[in-house]
Structure formats: structure tokens, C-alpha cells
C-alpha positions in Angstrom: -8.5 232.5 144.3 -10.3 231.2 147.4 -13.5 229.1 147.4 -16.7 230.7 147.8 -19.4 228.9 149.6 -22.6 229.4 147.6 -24.7 226.5 149.4 -27.0 229.0 151.4 -27.5 231.7 148.6 -30.7 232.5 147.2 -30.9 232.2 143.6 -33.1 234.4 141.4 -34.2 233.5 137.9 -34.0 235.9 135.1 -37.0 237.9 134.5 -37.1 236.8 131.0 -37.4 233.1 132.0 -40.5 231.3 130.8 -42.4 228.2 132.2 -40.9 225.9 129.4 -37.5 226.5 130.9 -35.7 228.2 127.7 -32.2 229.3 128.0 -32.0 231.3 131.2 -29.8 232.3 133.8 -29.9 232.4 137.8 -28.0 235.2 139.8 -27.4 235.4 143.5 -27.9 239.1 144.0 -27.3 239.4 147.7 -23.4 238.9 148.0 -21.5 242.2 148.7 -19.0 242.9 145.6 -19.8 239.5 143.9 -22.5 238.2 141.4 -22.6 234.6 141.1 -24.1 233.3 137.7 -25.3 229.6 136.7 -27.6 228.2 134.0 -30.8 227.6 135.5 -31.4 224.2 133.6 -28.0 222.9 134.8 -27.1 224.6 138.1 -24.9 221.8 139.2 -22.5 222.2 136.2 -20.9 225.2 137.7 -21.1 228.9 138.6 -19.5 232.1 137.1 -18.5 234.8 139.6 -18.0 238.4 138.5 -17.3 241.4 140.4 -20.3 243.8 140.9 -18.9 246.4 138.6 -17.9 243.8 135.9 -21.6 242.5 136.0 -23.1 246.0 136.0 -21.0 247.0 132.9 -22.2 243.5 131.3 -25.8 244.2 131.9 -25.6 248.0 130.6 -23.9 246.9 127.7 -26.4 244.3 127.0 -29.2 246.9 127.4 -28.0 249.1 124.9 -28.0 246.5 122.1 
């Protein structure tokens, strides 16, 4: 797998985030075919990268719970 340069992406915090920090994620939504995801409290600890179809399936699954 090739490395993905995420140094210049714009991260967006979850709309469920609160001012106290909480357990939240951030995504970088403007990369074609990929959705990088990281922990908003520990962004330097790594990033998970999902395909857009896989991410959409995950989000739809969570919405139905």
C-alpha cells in the first residue's frame, strides 16, 4: 500500500463533538475515493483510511442503530 500525504488536508470534527472534548473523531472529507479518520483528542496517534463506499456503509449502519 502506498503512503498517503495528509499534511495539507482540512480536518472536520464530528457534529456530535462538544466543547469539553469528549470522545470524538475527525474526518478529512475532501479526498476522492478515501476518508481519513482520526481521534480528535490524539491526532498524532495515527489515522485510519477507509474507501468512500466502506465509510458510507459504516455511517449508514450506525444511523440505523
